[in-house]
C-alpha positions, -999 to 999 in steps of 0.1 A, spaced: 249 -779 -634 239 -781 -670 256 -808 -691 286 -800 -712 267 -809 -744 243 -781 -737 271 -757 -728 290 -765 -760 260 -756 -781 263 -720 -769 278 -690 -787 306 -674 -766 319 -639 -772 355 -637 -759 362 -600 -750 399 -593 -754 425 -568 -763 410 -534 -757 429 -501 -755 445 -502 -720 482 -505 -713 475 -542 -706 463 -549 -742 490 -574 -750 483 -594 -719 446 -595 -726 452 -606 -762 473 -635 -749 446 -644 -724 419 -642 -750 437 -663 -776 444 -690 -750 408 -691 -740 395 -690 -775 417 -719 -787 405 -742 -759 368 -733 -764 370 -737 -802 388 -771 -799 360 -783 -776 332 -774 -800 320 -740 -788 310 -713 -813 334 -685 -805 335 -649 -816 367 -630 -807 359 -594 -800 389 -571 -798 372 -544 -778 369 -508 -790 342 -481 -794 324 -501 -820 321 -532 -798 288 -524 -783 271 -525 -817 291 -557 -825 279 -574 -794 243 -562 -800 244 -578 -834 263 -610 -823 238 -617 -796 261 -642 -778 248 -665 -751 277 -656 -728 305 -630 -728 338 -644 -715 355 -612 -703 393 -615 -705 399 -577 -709 425 -564 -685 427 -529 -670 408 -497 -676 373 -499 -692 373 -537 -695 381 -545 -658 369 -514 -640 331 -517 -644 326 -501 -679 322 -532 -700 302 -548 -672 277 -519 -675 274 -524 -713 268 -561 -709 241 -554 -683 224 -530 -707 226 -555 -735 213 -583 -712 243 -605 -721 254 -628 -692 290 -623 -685 318 -638 -664 338 -624 -634 326 -596 -611 298 -570 -616 300 -533 -621 306 -521 -585 330 -549 -574 350 -544 -606 353 -507 -600 363 -511 -564 388 -538 -571 404 -517 -598 410 -489 -573 438 -502 -551 435 -474 -525 397 -477 -519 398 -515 -520 424 -514 -493 402 -491 -472 373 -516 -475 392 -547 -466 413 -529 -440 381 -518 -422 372 -555 -418 405 -563 -400 426 -575 -430 462 -563 -425 473 -539 -452 505 -521 -460 507 -484 -450 500 -464 -481 493 -428 -494 473 -416 -524 491 -389 -544 488 -371 -577 518 -377 -599 519 -342 -613 520 -326 -579 549 -347 -567 583 -331 -561 617 -341 -549 604 -346 -513 596 -381 -503 560 -385 -492 570 -416 -473 603 -428 -458 620 -451 -483 619 -479 -492 585 -477 -508 567 -488 -540 550 -463 -563 522 -479 -584 493 -466 -605 462 -468 -583 442 -483 -612 469 -502 -629 476 -539 -634 502 -564 -646 528 -544 -626 530 -518 -653 542 -483 -642 555 -496 -609 588 -484 -594 607 -493 -562 623 -463 -544 651 -476 -522 669 -459 -493 692 -431 -506 674 -428 -539 656 -397 -553 620 -395 -562 619 -407 -599 601 -376 -612 615 -381 -648 597 -414 -650 565 -405 -632 560 -371 -649 572 -382 -684 550 -372 -713 549 -409 -723 532 -418 -690 500 -436 -697 489 -451 -664 467 -423 -650 475 -395 -626 466 -411 -592 494 -430 -576 495 -453 -546 527 -449 -525 530 -481 -504 556 -491 -478 579 -517 -493 582 -549 -474 610 -573 -482 593 -606 -478 577 -636 -495 552 -627 -523 521 -649 -521 488 -652 -540 456 -671 -535 427 -675 -558 390 -679 -551 366 -698 -574 330 -693 -563 333 -693 -525 362 -717 -524 398 -706 -517 424 -723 -538 459 -733 -527 485 -706 -521 514 -699 -546 547 -685 -535 562 -663 -562 600 -661 -565 610 -632 -588 644 -637 -603 667 -607 -607 641 -583 -593 630 -570 -559 594 -576 -567 571 -595 -591 573 -570 -620 560 -572 -656 589 -593 -670 587 -617 -641 550 -622 -647 551 -629 -684 585 -644 -690 589 -681 -682 625 -678 -670 620 -647 -649 600 -662 -620 593 -694 -601 560 -705 -588 560 -727 -557 527 -746 -553 518 -751 -525 537 -722 -509 565 -732 -485 551 -712 -455 539 -722 -420 505 -739 -420 488 -713 -399 500 -685 -423 488 -706 -453 453 -710 -438 452 -674 -428 459 -663 -464 431 -685 -477 408 -670 -451 417 -634 -459 414 -641 -496 378 -652 -490 371 -622 -468 384 -598 -494 364 -615 -522 332 -612 -502 338 -578 -488 344 -562 -522 314 -581 -536 333 -602 -561 316 -629 -582 331 -659 -601 368 -658 -596 393 -635 -580 429 -635 -568 444 -617 -538 481 -609 -535 500 -608 -502 534 -602 -488 547 -622 -458 573 -604 -437 597 -631 -425 610 -609 -398 578 -599 -381 559 -630 -393 531 -608 -404 509 -610 -435 499 -579 -455 472 -579 -482 482 -560 -513 454 -560 -537 426 -581 -554 424 -589 -591 389 -597 -604 401 -607 -638 433 -627 -633 454 -634 -664 447 -665 -685 481 -666 -703 504 -697 -704 523 -683 -674 494 -670 -654 489 -678 -618 451 -685 -616 450 -714 -641 480 -729 -623 462 -728 -590 430 -741 -605 448 -770 -621 463 -779 -588 427 -780 -574 416 -804 -602 403 -779 -627 421 -783 -661 420 -752 -683 389 -765 -701 371 -772 -668 380 -738 -654 365 -721 -685 334 -743 -684 329 -734 -647 332 -697 -655 307 -699 -684 282 -718 -661 287 -691 -635 280 -663 -659 250 -640 -654 237 -605 -655 231 -584 -624 262 -597 -607 
């Protein structure tokens, strides 16, 4: 590994913001990362990504792009392709792995084919939905390409299909939806850094049936238990499955896999993989990394060292 004195002489472009529904989360992540890097002597250019950003990056000629965009173009392979064309080394996963991970339905097909247990799910078009349930409640409806739990709704037994919400003119989360069997269990998450699984966090959402947007980004709305209070064999299995998902999708750098543990059946179900976990003050990945001995500065330094093209 190159020394930190060499690393700190580099020019880092922090890609943040963007135009997706997760813009505010990305701005928070980007500001947190930029502040740490600036305080440690890096030359930092904050790039609030839009259509002009390709020209901006071409003119900036940064040594590394730290990609903390969330959702859409920034997380689904688009910006990765631009950075490849500009020959700018970048963090996180490459084009294909980013696109596959962003698609919850197809990523489940891939990891499920390798024996990873996944929740029963159906892919539907929101505009073709009617009052008939496509799955016996309870179930979760979520945008197939969404993140940060935006646009997610839980349909309980006895409830109607929430067409007013799903087919609203204000809907901005895409037309493809994943309808997934709801399992009332323990929500768990496990990060990967390089090829190493981190420790497992148990997520306790307060005043909610699942880990929604408010629970993720409000300090008082959720509790993180690290290490998770689950049986040792389940703990190790989650780490193993997280590594398998990371490798099977073709991820690079860091990722985080989410699970649900059914206390009744004692079974684990893989939910999704996140190739660009949040870096906000309440985010899970920095917390897991810190527990493993990586302070926020060390985590960012590792990611910058790991950056490359052709990922």
